[in-house]
C-alpha positions as CSV (number, residue, x, y, z in Angstrom):
1,X,3.5,-31.9,36.3
2,X,0.9,-34.2,34.3
3,X,2.1,-35.6,30.8
4,X,-0.4,-33.7,29.1
5,X,1.3,-30.4,30.1
6,X,4.5,-31.5,29.6
7,X,3.7,-32.7,26.2
8,X,2.5,-29.3,25.4
9,X,5.6,-27.7,26.8
10,X,8.3,-30.0,25.6
11,X,8.4,-28.3,22.1
12,X,8.8,-24.8,23.4
13,X,11.4,-26.0,25.8
14,X,13.4,-27.7,23.0
15,X,13.1,-25.1,20.8
16,X,15.3,-22.9,23.2
17,X,12.1,-21.0,24.5
18,X,12.2,-19.0,21.6
19,X,9.3,-16.5,20.6
20,X,8.4,-15.8,17.2
21,X,10.3,-12.8,15.4
22,X,7.8,-9.5,15.6
23,X,5.4,-9.3,12.7
24,X,6.5,-6.0,10.3
25,X,4.3,-3.5,11.1
26,X,1.7,-2.5,8.9
27,X,1.9,-0.1,6.0
28,X,0.9,3.2,6.8
29,X,-2.2,5.0,5.1
30,X,0.1,7.1,2.7
31,X,2.1,3.8,1.5
32,X,-1.2,1.8,0.7
33,X,-2.6,4.9,-1.2
34,X,0.7,5.5,-2.8
35,X,0.8,1.7,-4.0
36,X,-2.9,2.1,-5.4
37,X,-2.1,4.8,-7.0
38,X,0.9,3.3,-8.8
39,X,-1.1,0.2,-10.0
40,X,-3.8,2.5,-11.5
41,X,-1.2,4.5,-13.4
42,X,0.7,1.3,-14.3
43,X,-2.2,0.1,-16.3
44,X,-2.6,2.9,-18.9
45,X,0.4,5.3,-18.4
46,X,3.3,2.9,-17.7
47,X,5.5,5.6,-18.6
48,X,4.8,7.4,-15.1
49,X,6.9,5.0,-13.4
50,X,6.8,5.3,-9.8
51,X,4.5,7.9,-8.0
52,X,6.9,10.4,-5.9
53,X,4.3,12.8,-4.8
54,X,0.5,12.9,-4.6
55,X,-1.8,15.3,-2.8
56,X,-5.8,15.0,-2.4
57,X,-7.9,17.7,-3.9
58,X,-11.4,16.1,-2.8
59,X,-13.0,13.2,-2.1
60,X,-11.5,10.2,-4.4
61,X,-9.7,12.9,-6.4
62,X,-5.6,13.1,-6.4
63,X,-2.9,15.0,-8.3
64,X,-0.2,12.7,-9.0
65,X,3.4,13.5,-9.8
66,X,5.3,10.7,-11.5
67,X,8.7,9.8,-11.7
68,X,8.9,10.6,-15.0
69,X,7.9,14.3,-14.2
70,X,4.3,13.6,-15.7
71,X,1.5,14.9,-13.4
72,X,-2.0,13.2,-13.4
73,X,-5.2,13.8,-12.0
74,X,-6.6,10.8,-10.7
75,X,-10.5,10.5,-9.4
76,X,-13.4,8.6,-9.4
77,X,-16.4,10.1,-11.5
78,X,-19.9,10.1,-10.1
79,X,-20.5,7.1,-11.8
80,X,-18.0,5.1,-10.0
81,X,-15.3,4.8,-12.8
82,X,-11.8,5.5,-12.2
83,X,-10.2,8.3,-14.5
84,X,-6.9,9.4,-15.0
85,X,-6.1,12.4,-17.0
86,X,-3.2,14.6,-17.6
87,X,-3.4,17.0,-15.0
88,X,-4.5,20.6,-16.6
89,X,-4.7,22.8,-13.0
90,X,-1.9,24.5,-11.2
């Protein structure tokens, strides 16, 4: 074995031939959406608490139920603005 190859393998051998632990799985789409909705609500409606449930009612239009019991509609307007309003639908 050449000295170069030995120099490359030596740290691996000395570390006990351990491989690094597996990376945690990436967040699911649902976890990402819940996190984004929580951040949007925390800005203007901090009393919401954590987002308990959400459902999509159209492209970029969500019904969000908060831990506090409040329900909001979070949507993006045609002008590209995020609108958060109390939910008035069923």
